[in-house]
Each structure stands twice: as structure tokens, then as C-alpha cells.
MOPAC internal coordinates of N, CA, C and O (Angstrom, degrees):
PM7 1SCF
backbone

  N    0.0000 0     0.00 0     0.00 0    0    0    0
  C    1.4087 1     0.00 0     0.00 0    1    0    0
  C    1.5718 1   107.09 1     0.00 0    2    1    0
  O    1.2310 1   121.87 1   119.22 1    3    2    1
  N    1.3029 1   114.02 1   -60.78 1    3    2    1
  C    1.4817 1   116.10 1  -173.36 1    5    3    2
  C    1.4694 1   111.87 1   -66.29 1    6    5    3
  O    1.2310 1   118.91 1   147.66 1    7    6    5
  N    1.3878 1   119.68 1   -32.34 1    7    6    5
  C    1.4173 1   121.11 1  -178.53 1    9    7    6
  C    1.5627 1   109.48 1   -61.22 1   10    9    7
  O    1.2310 1   120.51 1   136.43 1   11   10    9
  N    1.2189 1   116.63 1   -43.57 1   11   10    9
  C    1.4875 1   123.78 1  -179.54 1   13   11   10
  C    1.5300 1   109.68 1   -59.26 1   14   13   11
  O    1.2310 1   119.39 1   131.30 1   15   14   13
  N    1.3258 1   118.77 1   -48.70 1   15   14   13
  C    1.4449 1   124.94 1   178.56 1   17   15   14
  C    1.4827 1   113.44 1   -63.93 1   18   17   15
  O    1.2310 1   120.10 1   134.55 1   19   18   17
  N    1.3596 1   117.42 1   -45.45 1   19   18   17
  C    1.4134 1   122.38 1   179.95 1   21   19   18
  C    1.5507 1   109.39 1   -67.22 1   22   21   19
  O    1.2310 1   119.75 1   136.51 1   23   22   21
  N    1.2829 1   118.09 1   -43.49 1   23   22   21
  C    1.4909 1   121.80 1   179.39 1   25   23   22
  C    1.5298 1   107.51 1   -60.10 1   26   25   23
  O    1.2310 1   119.44 1   132.62 1   27   26   25
  N    1.3480 1   118.67 1   -47.38 1   27   26   25
  C    1.4266 1   124.11 1  -179.04 1   29   27   26
  C    1.5448 1   111.31 1   -56.50 1   30   29   27
  O    1.2310 1   120.66 1   134.60 1   31   30   29
  N    1.3437 1   116.35 1   -45.40 1   31   30   29
  C    1.4819 1   119.95 1   177.56 1   33   31   30
  C    1.4564 1   111.02 1   -62.48 1   34   33   31
  O    1.2310 1   118.15 1   135.10 1   35   34   33
  N    1.2921 1   121.13 1   -44.90 1   35   34   33
  C    1.4742 1   122.73 1   175.24 1   37   35   34
  C    1.4818 1   116.04 1   -59.97 1   38   37   35
  O    1.2310 1   121.72 1   140.60 1   39   38   37
  N    1.3291 1   114.31 1   -39.40 1   39   38   37
  C    1.4629 1   118.78 1   175.44 1   41   39   38
  C    1.5052 1   114.25 1   -65.55 1   42   41   39
  O    1.2310 1   120.46 1   141.48 1   43   42   41
  N    1.3414 1   116.73 1   -38.52 1   43   42   41
  C    1.4024 1   118.38 1   175.05 1   45   43   42
  C    1.5348 1   115.25 1   -67.18 1   46   45   43
  O    1.2310 1   122.52 1   145.45 1   47   46   45
  N    1.4137 1   112.78 1   -34.55 1   47   46   45
  C    1.4613 1   116.38 1   175.72 1   49   47   46
  C    1.5551 1   109.76 1   -68.66 1   50   49   47
  O    1.2310 1   120.53 1   141.94 1   51   50   49
  N    1.3165 1   116.59 1   -38.06 1   51   50   49
  C    1.4675 1   116.98 1   179.80 1   53   51   50
  C    1.5156 1   111.95 1   -67.12 1   54   53   51
  O    1.2310 1   120.38 1   142.54 1   55   54   53
  N    1.3202 1   116.88 1   -37.46 1   55   54   53
  C    1.4244 1   120.38 1   178.18 1   57   55   54
  C    1.5661 1   111.62 1   -65.35 1   58   57   55
  O    1.2310 1   119.39 1   142.76 1   59   58   57
  N    1.2923 1   118.76 1   -37.24 1   59   58   57
  C    1.4275 1   120.98 1   175.44 1   61   59   58
  C    1.4851 1   112.44 1   -66.76 1   62   61   59
  O    1.2310 1   120.22 1   143.07 1   63   62   61
  N    1.3513 1   117.19 1   -36.93 1   63   62   61
  C    1.4694 1   117.29 1   178.34 1   65   63   62
  C    1.4938 1   111.50 1   -76.80 1   66   65   63
  O    1.2310 1   119.61 1   149.19 1   67   66   65
  N    1.2987 1   118.36 1   -30.81 1   67   66   65
  C    1.5320 1   121.38 1   179.59 1   69   67   66
  C    1.5644 1   110.19 1   -75.43 1   70   69   67
  O    1.2310 1   121.07 1   162.91 1   71   70   69
  N    1.3752 1   115.55 1   -17.09 1   71   70   69
  C    1.4634 1   117.00 1  -177.81 1   73   71   70
  C    1.5670 1   110.76 1   -55.61 1   74   73   71
  O    1.2310 1   122.63 1   145.32 1   75   74   73
  N    1.3084 1   112.56 1   -34.68 1   75   74   73
  C    1.5945 1   113.89 1  -178.58 1   77   75   74
  C    1.5237 1   110.84 1   -77.03 1   78   77   75
  O    1.2310 1   120.41 1   158.96 1   79   78   77
  N    1.3058 1   116.82 1   -21.04 1   79   78   77
  C    1.4904 1   119.22 1  -175.58 1   81   79   78
  C    1.4812 1   113.89 1   -95.31 1   82   81   79
  O    1.2310 1   119.88 1   142.64 1   83   82   81
  N    1.3128 1   117.83 1   -37.36 1   83   82   81
  C    1.4664 1   119.87 1  -173.34 1   85   83   82
  C    1.5622 1   107.09 1  -134.72 1   86   85   83
  O    1.2310 1   123.56 1    -8.36 1   87   86   85
  N    1.3732 1   110.78 1   171.64 1   87   86   85
  C    1.5230 1   119.48 1   169.23 1   89   87   86
  C    1.5131 1   103.55 1  -108.85 1   90   89   87
  O    1.2310 1   120.90 1   -24.84 1   91   90   89
  N    1.3267 1   115.89 1   155.16 1   91   90   89
  C    1.4188 1   124.33 1  -178.05 1   93   91   90
  C    1.4505 1   119.40 1    87.11 1   94   93   91
  O    1.2310 1   121.07 1  -163.16 1   95   94   93
  N    1.4043 1   115.56 1    16.84 1   95   94   93
  C    1.4228 1   120.99 1   178.42 1   97   95   94
  C    1.5452 1   111.02 1   -68.82 1   98   97   95
  O    1.2310 1   120.52 1   172.85 1   99   98   97
  N    1.3931 1   116.62 1    -7.15 1   99   98   97
  C    1.3874 1   122.60 1   174.59 1  101   99   98
  C    1.5179 1   114.73 1   -52.49 1  102  101   99
  O    1.2310 1   121.19 1   143.27 1  103  102  101
  N    1.3271 1   115.34 1   -36.73 1  103  102  101
  C    1.4979 1   122.37 1  -178.66 1  105  103  102
  C    1.4780 1   111.51 1   -64.85 1  106  105  103
  O    1.2310 1   120.59 1   139.38 1  107  106  105
  N    1.3458 1   116.48 1   -40.62 1  107  106  105
  C    1.4636 1   123.74 1   176.62 1  109  107  106
  C    1.4778 1   112.47 1   -68.20 1  110  109  107
  O    1.2310 1   121.26 1   139.93 1  111  110  109
  N    1.3460 1   115.20 1   -40.07 1  111  110  109
  C    1.5152 1   118.22 1   175.84 1  113  111  110
  C    1.5313 1   109.92 1   -67.81 1  114  113  111
  O    1.2310 1   118.99 1   140.01 1  115  114  113
  N    1.3105 1   119.53 1   -39.99 1  115  114  113
  C    1.4742 1   119.72 1   175.30 1  117  115  114
  C    1.4623 1   113.21 1   -62.04 1  118  117  115
  O    1.2310 1   119.77 1   140.00 1  119  118  117
  N    1.3156 1   118.04 1   -40.00 1  119  118  117
  C    1.4174 1   119.85 1   176.03 1  121  119  118
  C    1.5576 1   110.88 1   -64.27 1  122  121  119
  O    1.2310 1   118.96 1   145.92 1  123  122  121
  N    1.2689 1   119.59 1   -34.08 1  123  122  121
  C    1.4430 1   121.66 1   174.46 1  125  123  122
  C    1.5324 1   114.36 1   -66.95 1  126  125  123
  O    1.2310 1   120.83 1   142.85 1  127  126  125
  N    1.2967 1   116.01 1   -37.15 1  127  126  125
  C    1.4337 1   122.55 1   176.73 1  129  127  126
  C    1.5312 1   111.09 1   -64.56 1  130  129  127
  O    1.2310 1   121.25 1   134.97 1  131  130  129
  N    1.3492 1   115.21 1   -45.03 1  131  130  129
  C    1.4302 1   123.27 1   174.95 1  133  131  130
  C    1.5514 1   113.13 1   -56.39 1  134  133  131
  O    1.2310 1   121.70 1   138.79 1  135  134  133
  N    1.3434 1   114.35 1   -41.21 1  135  134  133
  C    1.4348 1   122.56 1   178.40 1  137  135  134
  C    1.5255 1   109.53 1   -63.90 1  138  137  135
  O    1.2310 1   119.58 1   131.76 1  139  138  137
  N    1.2320 1   118.41 1   -48.24 1  139  138  137
  C    1.5246 1   124.85 1  -178.99 1  141  139  138
  C    1.4656 1   107.25 1   -60.47 1  142  141  139
  O    1.2310 1   120.01 1   130.13 1  143  142  141
  N    1.3096 1   117.59 1   -49.87 1  143  142  141
  C    1.4911 1   119.02 1   179.48 1  145  143  142
  C    1.4772 1   115.51 1   -56.79 1  146  145  143
  O    1.2310 1   121.22 1   139.62 1  147  146  145
  N    1.3907 1   115.26 1   -40.38 1  147  146  145
  C    1.4320 1   120.27 1   177.34 1  149  147  146
  C    1.5054 1   107.81 1   -61.09 1  150  149  147
  O    1.2310 1   119.30 1   132.58 1  151  150  149
  N    1.3326 1   118.95 1   -47.42 1  151  150  149
  C    1.4806 1   122.08 1  -178.99 1  153  151  150
  C    1.5004 1   114.13 1   -59.20 1  154  153  151
  O    1.2310 1   121.25 1   140.47 1  155  154  153
  N    1.2986 1   115.21 1   -39.53 1  155  154  153
  C    1.4868 1   120.54 1   175.71 1  157  155  154
  C    1.4397 1   113.50 1   -65.36 1  158  157  155
  O    1.2310 1   120.33 1   135.04 1  159  158  157
  N    1.3074 1   116.97 1   -44.96 1  159  158  157
  C    1.4615 1   120.92 1   179.01 1  161  159  158
  C    1.4959 1   111.52 1   -63.33 1  162  161  159
  O    1.2310 1   118.53 1   137.23 1  163  162  161
  N    1.3651 1   120.40 1   -42.77 1  163  162  161
  C    1.4004 1   122.79 1   175.60 1  165  163  162
  C    1.4789 1   112.63 1   -65.96 1  166  165  163
  O    1.2310 1   119.01 1   147.16 1  167  166  165
  N    1.2941 1   119.49 1   -32.84 1  167  166  165
  C    1.4823 1   123.24 1   177.89 1  169  167  166
  C    1.5262 1   109.43 1   -70.10 1  170  169  167
  O    1.2310 1   119.24 1   138.44 1  171  170  169
  N    1.3172 1   119.06 1   -41.56 1  171  170  169
  C    1.4358 1   120.20 1  -174.59 1  173  171  170
  C    1.5288 1   113.06 1   -77.60 1  174  173  171
  O    1.2310 1   120.16 1   158.75 1  175  174  173
  N    1.3158 1   117.30 1   -21.25 1  175  174  173
  C    1.4606 1   122.94 1   178.97 1  177  175  174
  C    1.5665 1   113.11 1  -119.66 1  178  177  175
  O    1.2310 1   119.42 1  -118.56 1  179  178  177
  N    1.3490 1   118.70 1    61.44 1  179  178  177
  C    1.4327 1   117.22 1  -176.83 1  181  179  178
  C    1.5715 1   114.55 1   -74.58 1  182  181  179
  O    1.2310 1   119.51 1   164.76 1  183  182  181
  N    1.2832 1   118.53 1   -15.24 1  183  182  181
  C    1.4230 1   123.58 1   174.49 1  185  183  182
  C    1.4820 1   117.11 1   -83.55 1  186  185  183
  O    1.2310 1   119.28 1  -179.36 1  187  186  185
  N    1.3280 1   118.99 1     0.64 1  187  186  185
  C    1.3796 1   121.16 1  -179.02 1  189  187  186
  C    1.4878 1   111.71 1   -69.13 1  190  189  187
  O    1.2310 1   121.94 1   -29.19 1  191  190  189
  N    1.3197 1   113.90 1   150.81 1  191  190  189
  C    1.4986 1   117.70 1  -174.55 1  193  191  190
  C    1.5296 1   110.42 1   -69.69 1  194  193  191
  O    1.2310 1   123.22 1   -16.04 1  195  194  193
  N    1.2973 1   111.43 1   163.96 1  195  194  193
  C    1.5170 1   113.89 1   177.46 1  197  195  194
  C    1.4787 1   116.16 1   -63.98 1  198  197  195
  O    1.2310 1   118.97 1   152.20 1  199  198  197
  N    1.2978 1   119.56 1   -27.80 1  199  198  197
  C    1.4333 1   123.02 1   175.02 1  201  199  198
  C    1.4661 1   110.58 1   -63.16 1  202  201  199
  O    1.2310 1   119.98 1   132.58 1  203  202  201
  N    1.3588 1   117.65 1   -47.42 1  203  202  201
  C    1.4677 1   122.56 1   177.80 1  205  203  202
  C    1.5669 1   110.58 1   -60.60 1  206  205  203
  O    1.2310 1   121.37 1   133.72 1  207  206  205
  N    1.3077 1   114.98 1   -46.28 1  207  206  205
  C    1.4502 1   116.52 1   178.75 1  209  207  206
  C    1.5498 1   113.13 1   -62.12 1  210  209  207
  O    1.2310 1   122.48 1   138.35 1  211  210  209
  N    1.2782 1   112.86 1   -41.65 1  211  210  209
  C    1.4490 1   120.73 1   174.60 1  213  211  210
  C    1.5171 1   113.26 1   -52.64 1  214  213  211
  O    1.2310 1   123.49 1   131.25 1  215  214  213
  N    1.3472 1   110.92 1   -48.75 1  215  214  213
  C    1.4709 1   118.45 1  -174.77 1  217  215  214
  C    1.5725 1   108.08 1   -70.05 1  218  217  215
  O    1.2310 1   119.38 1   140.81 1  219  218  217
  N    1.2982 1   118.79 1   -39.19 1  219  218  217
  C    1.4373 1   120.64 1   179.08 1  221  219  218
  C    1.5611 1   111.54 1   -65.49 1  222  221  219
  O    1.2310 1   121.86 1   139.47 1  223  222  221
  N    1.3799 1   114.04 1   -40.53 1  223  222  221
  C    1.4603 1   116.07 1   177.68 1  225  223  222
  C    1.5534 1   110.64 1   -68.75 1  226  225  223
  O    1.2310 1   120.25 1   141.76 1  227  226  225
  N    1.3313 1   117.12 1   -38.24 1  227  226  225
  C    1.4505 1   120.71 1   177.35 1  229  227  226
  C    1.5425 1   112.39 1   -61.10 1  230  229  227
  O    1.2310 1   120.35 1   135.79 1  231  230  229
  N    1.3531 1   116.94 1   -44.21 1  231  230  229
  C    1.4478 1   120.07 1   175.57 1  233  231  230
  C    1.5492 1   111.17 1   -63.82 1  234  233  231
  O    1.2310 1   121.35 1   140.68 1  235  234  233
  N    1.2686 1   115.02 1   -39.32 1  235  234  233
  C    1.5199 1   118.85 1   178.48 1  237  235  234
  C    1.5336 1   107.47 1   -63.68 1  238  237  235
  O    1.2310 1   118.54 1   134.77 1  239  238  237
  N    1.3028 1   120.38 1   -45.23 1  239  238  237
  C    1.4893 1   122.82 1  -176.65 1  241  239  238
  C    1.5171 1   108.36 1   -62.58 1  242  241  239
  O    1.2310 1   118.94 1   139.60 1  243  242  241
  N    1.3688 1   119.62 1   -40.40 1  243  242  241
  C    1.3700 1   118.95 1   179.72 1  245  243  242
  C    1.5479 1   113.60 1   -67.15 1  246  245  243
  O    1.2310 1   121.43 1   134.22 1  247  246  245
  N    1.3952 1   114.87 1   -45.78 1  247  246  245
  C    1.4549 1   118.81 1   176.71 1  249  247  246
  C    1.5260 1   113.54 1   -60.74 1  250  249  247
  O    1.2310 1   121.14 1   135.05 1  251  250  249
  N    1.3174 1   115.42 1   -44.95 1  251  250  249
  C    1.4409 1   121.71 1   176.89 1  253  251  250
  C    1.5071 1   112.95 1   -59.24 1  254  253  251
  O    1.2310 1   120.78 1   139.25 1  255  254  253
  N    1.2929 1   116.11 1   -40.75 1  255  254  253
  C    1.5204 1   118.92 1  -179.54 1  257  255  254
  C    1.4998 1   108.36 1   -69.56 1  258  257  255
  O    1.2310 1   118.61 1   139.91 1  259  258  257
  N    1.3487 1   120.26 1   -40.09 1  259  258  257
  C    1.4541 1   121.56 1   178.42 1  261  259  258
  C    1.4920 1   108.76 1   -60.56 1  262  261  259
  O    1.2310 1   120.27 1   131.17 1  263  262  261
  N    1.3144 1   117.09 1   -48.83 1  263  262  261
  C    1.4501 1   119.13 1  -177.29 1  265  263  262
  C    1.5291 1   114.03 1   -62.63 1  266  265  263
  O    1.2310 1   120.98 1   142.63 1  267  266  265
  N    1.3370 1   115.73 1   -37.37 1  267  266  265
  C    1.4706 1   117.90 1   177.90 1  269  267  266
  C    1.5118 1   111.64 1   -72.61 1  270  269  267
  O    1.2310 1   119.98 1   146.58 1  271  270  269
  N    1.2956 1   117.64 1   -33.42 1  271  270  269
  C    1.5269 1   120.33 1   172.14 1  273  271  270
  C    1.5404 1   110.16 1   -65.10 1  274  273  271
  O    1.2310 1   119.95 1   140.47 1  275  274  273
  N    1.2817 1   117.71 1   -39.53 1  275  274  273
  C    1.4812 1   119.13 1   176.97 1  277  275  274
  C    1.5437 1   108.66 1   -61.08 1  278  277  275
  O    1.2310 1   119.75 1   135.16 1  279  278  277
  N    1.3669 1   118.08 1   -44.84 1  279  278  277
  C    1.3985 1   120.77 1  -179.17 1  281  279  278
  C    1.5255 1   110.38 1   -63.67 1  282  281  279
  O    1.2310 1   120.08 1   136.53 1  283  282  281
  N    1.3497 1   117.46 1   -43.47 1  283  282  281
  C    1.4668 1   120.68 1   175.87 1  285  283  282
  C    1.5167 1   113.21 1   -56.16 1  286  285  283
  O    1.2310 1   120.27 1   131.64 1  287  286  285
  N    1.3414 1   117.09 1   -48.36 1  287  286  285
  C    1.4375 1   118.44 1   179.67 1  289  287  286
  C    1.5232 1   113.92 1   -64.28 1  290  289  287
  O    1.2310 1   121.85 1   146.02 1  291  290  289
  N    1.3709 1   114.07 1   -33.98 1  291  290  289
  C    1.4054 1   120.17 1   177.02 1  293  291  290
  C    1.5335 1   110.79 1   -61.95 1  294  293  291
  O    1.2310 1   121.14 1   134.13 1  295  294  293
  N    1.2966 1   115.43 1   -45.87 1  295  294  293
  C    1.5023 1   122.98 1  -174.96 1  297  295  294
  C    1.5679 1   106.89 1   -73.13 1  298  297  295
  O    1.2310 1   119.28 1   146.30 1  299  298  297
  N    1.3325 1   118.99 1   -33.70 1  299  298  297
  C    1.4559 1   121.60 1   176.02 1  301  299  298
  C    1.4979 1   111.46 1   -63.32 1  302  301  299
  O    1.2310 1   122.48 1   142.09 1  303  302  301
  N    1.3529 1   112.85 1   -37.91 1  303  302  301
  C    1.4656 1   114.78 1  -177.43 1  305  303  302
  C    1.5375 1   113.64 1   -75.69 1  306  305  303
  O    1.2310 1   120.93 1   163.66 1  307  306  305
  N    1.3271 1   115.83 1   -16.34 1  307  306  305
  C    1.4664 1   118.71 1   175.75 1  309  307  306
  C    1.5366 1   114.15 1   -74.28 1  310  309  307
  O    1.2310 1   122.01 1   156.77 1  311  310  309
  N    1.3605 1   113.75 1   -23.23 1  311  310  309
  C    1.4759 1   121.03 1  -176.45 1  313  311  310
  C    1.5381 1   108.62 1   -76.12 1  314  313  311
  O    1.2310 1   120.10 1   180.00 1  315  314  313

């Protein structure tokens, strides 16, 4: 729970700092928001079964991976 929220906060901070250096920091900020939402969902539903938590974490991992791939392709296109 806490790791997702903390990771999301640091991703938002990184996106704000990268705003001055690159364009397309939106993808990193969006990944941060997804991380924070996951942390909140896990915090609000602690009694959820392990299958549900595994599914939520799996969906998060897929979304997070897609967003980071989009950021990578965006940065690659800048070079």
C-alpha cells in the first residue's frame, strides 16, 4: 500500500523536475497518478482477498509498464 503511494509521489516530483529538461513528462506524471490510485485502493480495501489484490497489482503492473514504454518511446524520439 504505502510503496505505491510513495512511488507515485516520487514519480510526480520527478515529472515536475523533468518538465524543465524535456517534453513528454506527462507520461511519468500519469504513471505517478496510477501508482497513487493503486495505493489508495489497496488502503481502502485491506480485507480484499489475495486473488483480488493480485489482480489489482497485475493490472497496475501492466498499466505502469505501458506508461513507461510510452515515456521511453517519447524520449527516444527526442534524440
